[in-house]
Structure formats: C-alpha cells, structure tokens
C-alpha positions as CSV (number, residue, x, y, z in Angstrom):
1,X,4.9,72.9,65.7
2,X,2.4,74.3,68.2
3,X,-1.2,73.3,67.6
4,X,-4.1,74.8,69.5
5,X,-5.8,72.4,72.0
6,X,-9.3,71.7,70.9
7,X,-11.6,69.9,73.2
8,X,-14.8,68.2,72.3
9,X,-17.8,69.1,74.5
10,X,-17.5,65.9,76.4
11,X,-13.8,66.3,76.8
12,X,-14.3,69.9,78.0
13,X,-16.9,68.7,80.6
14,X,-14.6,66.0,81.8
15,X,-11.7,68.5,82.2
16,X,-14.0,70.9,84.2
17,X,-15.2,68.1,86.4
18,X,-11.6,66.9,87.0
19,X,-10.6,70.4,88.2
20,X,-13.8,71.2,90.2
21,X,-12.5,69.7,93.4
22,X,-9.5,72.0,93.3
23,X,-11.7,75.0,93.0
24,X,-13.5,74.1,96.2
25,X,-10.6,72.7,98.1
26,X,-10.1,75.9,100.1
27,X,-13.8,76.7,100.5
28,X,-14.8,76.7,104.2
29,X,-16.5,73.5,105.2
30,X,-19.5,73.5,107.4
31,X,-19.9,70.7,109.9
32,X,-23.6,70.1,110.7
33,X,-24.7,68.0,113.6
34,X,-28.3,67.2,114.4
35,X,-29.2,67.9,118.0
36,X,-32.2,66.6,119.8
37,X,-34.2,69.4,121.5
38,X,-33.5,67.8,124.9
39,X,-29.8,68.0,124.3
40,X,-29.7,71.7,123.5
41,X,-27.5,73.7,125.8
42,X,-29.6,75.5,128.5
43,X,-28.1,78.8,127.4
44,X,-29.5,78.3,123.8
45,X,-32.9,77.3,125.1
46,X,-33.0,80.3,127.4
47,X,-32.4,82.7,124.5
48,X,-34.9,81.0,122.3
49,X,-37.6,81.0,125.0
50,X,-36.9,84.6,125.8
51,X,-37.8,85.5,122.2
52,X,-40.7,83.1,121.9
53,X,-41.9,81.8,125.3
54,X,-44.7,79.7,123.9
55,X,-42.6,78.0,121.2
56,X,-42.3,74.2,121.2
57,X,-38.8,73.3,120.0
58,X,-39.0,70.5,117.4
59,X,-35.5,70.1,116.0
60,X,-32.1,71.7,116.0
61,X,-28.7,71.7,114.3
62,X,-25.3,72.8,115.4
63,X,-23.3,74.3,112.5
64,X,-19.6,74.8,112.9
65,X,-17.6,76.8,110.3
66,X,-14.4,78.9,110.4
67,X,-14.3,79.1,114.2
68,X,-18.0,80.1,114.3
69,X,-20.7,78.1,115.9
70,X,-24.4,78.5,115.1
71,X,-27.5,76.7,116.3
72,X,-30.6,76.6,114.0
73,X,-33.5,75.9,116.3
74,X,-36.9,75.2,114.7
75,X,-40.3,74.9,116.3
76,X,-44.0,75.6,116.3
77,X,-46.1,78.2,118.0
78,X,-49.4,77.4,119.7
79,X,-51.3,78.4,116.5
80,X,-49.4,75.8,114.6
81,X,-47.2,78.3,112.7
82,X,-43.5,77.4,112.3
83,X,-40.6,79.6,113.4
84,X,-36.8,79.2,113.3
85,X,-34.1,81.0,115.2
86,X,-30.5,81.1,114.0
87,X,-28.2,81.8,117.0
88,X,-24.5,82.7,116.8
89,X,-22.1,82.1,119.7
90,X,-20.4,85.4,120.7
91,X,-18.2,86.1,123.6
92,X,-19.3,82.9,125.4
93,X,-23.0,83.5,125.0
94,X,-25.6,83.0,122.3
95,X,-27.3,85.7,120.2
96,X,-30.2,85.4,117.7
97,X,-28.9,86.7,114.4
98,X,-32.0,85.7,112.3
99,X,-35.6,84.8,112.9
100,X,-37.5,83.1,110.1
101,X,-41.1,82.3,109.5
102,X,-43.3,81.5,106.5
103,X,-45.9,84.2,105.6
104,X,-48.5,84.6,103.0
105,X,-47.3,86.8,100.1
106,X,-50.4,89.0,100.5
107,X,-49.2,89.8,104.1
108,X,-45.8,91.1,103.0
109,X,-45.5,94.9,103.2
110,X,-46.9,96.6,100.1
111,X,-43.5,98.3,99.2
112,X,-41.9,94.8,99.2
113,X,-44.6,93.4,96.8
114,X,-44.3,96.5,94.6
115,X,-40.5,96.2,94.4
116,X,-40.8,92.6,93.4
117,X,-43.4,93.4,90.7
118,X,-41.3,96.3,89.4
119,X,-38.2,94.1,89.1
120,X,-39.2,92.7,85.8
121,X,-38.8,89.1,87.1
122,X,-42.2,87.4,86.7
123,X,-42.4,85.5,90.0
124,X,-45.6,84.4,91.6
125,X,-44.3,83.1,94.9
126,X,-45.7,79.8,96.2
127,X,-43.7,80.2,99.5
128,X,-42.4,83.4,101.2
129,X,-40.0,83.3,104.1
130,X,-39.8,86.5,106.2
131,X,-36.3,86.6,107.7
132,X,-35.8,89.2,110.4
133,X,-32.1,90.1,111.0
134,X,-30.9,91.4,114.3
135,X,-30.0,94.8,112.8
136,X,-33.6,95.6,111.9
137,X,-33.4,94.5,108.3
138,X,-36.0,92.0,107.0
139,X,-35.3,89.8,104.0
140,X,-38.3,88.4,102.1
141,X,-37.3,85.1,100.3
142,X,-39.6,84.4,97.4
143,X,-39.8,80.8,96.1
144,X,-41.2,80.0,92.7
145,X,-43.3,76.9,91.9
146,X,-41.1,73.8,91.3
147,X,-38.0,75.5,92.9
148,X,-38.1,74.7,96.6
149,X,-34.4,74.7,97.3
150,X,-33.3,78.3,96.6
151,X,-35.3,81.6,96.6
152,X,-36.0,82.9,93.1
153,X,-35.8,86.4,94.5
154,X,-35.0,88.2,97.7
155,X,-36.2,91.6,98.7
156,X,-34.8,93.6,101.7
157,X,-36.6,96.1,103.8
158,X,-34.8,98.3,106.3
159,X,-35.7,101.8,107.6
160,X,-38.4,102.1,104.9
161,X,-35.9,101.4,102.1
162,X,-36.8,98.4,99.8
163,X,-34.3,96.7,97.5
164,X,-34.4,93.7,95.3
165,X,-31.2,91.9,96.1
166,X,-28.8,90.8,93.3
167,X,-27.0,88.3,95.5
168,X,-28.3,85.7,98.0
169,X,-28.4,87.0,101.5
170,X,-25.6,85.3,103.6
171,X,-27.8,84.1,106.5
C-alpha cells in the first residue's frame, strides 16, 4: 500500500538542510585573498592611480572565480572620502569595471530619487553607494536602516533612462 510521505516542519527543515550542499555543489567558488597595498602588482596600481592620482590605497583583495581575476582596491581621497575600484584582468592587462563611492542620498540625481519614491517601496536610505560601471551606467545601491549587508533597492541610470532594478546588479 502506498502512503503519502508527510514530513513535520522540523523533518522538512532537516531534509532541506541535508540537500542544501548538493544545490550549491556546482556553484562557482570565489577564492578571496587579502593583499597588502605594498604587494599590489605595479600594473594594478598604475591603473588605479591613473583614475585617482591623489588616492591613498588602504586595502585590497584578489578575487579569483571561473578563470577570472579581479582586484578590489579601496582607499581614501585627500578630503577623507572613500573610493573603491574593481579591476578585471583582461588580455594580460587590468581594466576598471566599477568605481564605487558613498554619497548622500540628497546628492543622487533627482530622476533616481523620483524613481525610488515611485517604486512603492518605502525606503529611507541610511547609506547610498554610487557605483559607476565602465559602460556609462551608474547603479545607486540604497541601504535601509538595520540592513547593512545587502542593498534594499538598486536604481540604474544610463543615457537619461532610470530603472528600479528587480535583481541585484552583478558587480
């Protein structure tokens, strides 16, 4: 006689947790290595200094995933503001693919603020990261109070077009 399998909530949770490693077994792994500023390759420093000559490099990470290598290089500007460059290794050289800096929400472009307000999501950002992509797009990452790990909303701006993103931007 076939009887349906009925799991209690704790048994269901245990089953999901037991299978979870299988779901992520094929997911690409990212190897992250801390790199002291003095140990950065000269080619990486040259690209960063070309973009921000007065930046003081404070820390860096090398990220390796799926045959790609990235450097995240963080530092400060003379006015104390922080800036971060994400560089991707391409054809034996390094290219900035993203530039990030914190900004005040009031200094975000009005169309971006308007789109966020019109989205229906009631977010008063306590932190805003302006993330300039190398294709001219700018992503505004809005962080809500008490949620510092992931943005609660992202809004893109490119060629005057503004869009509230439904998925997290990949960089």
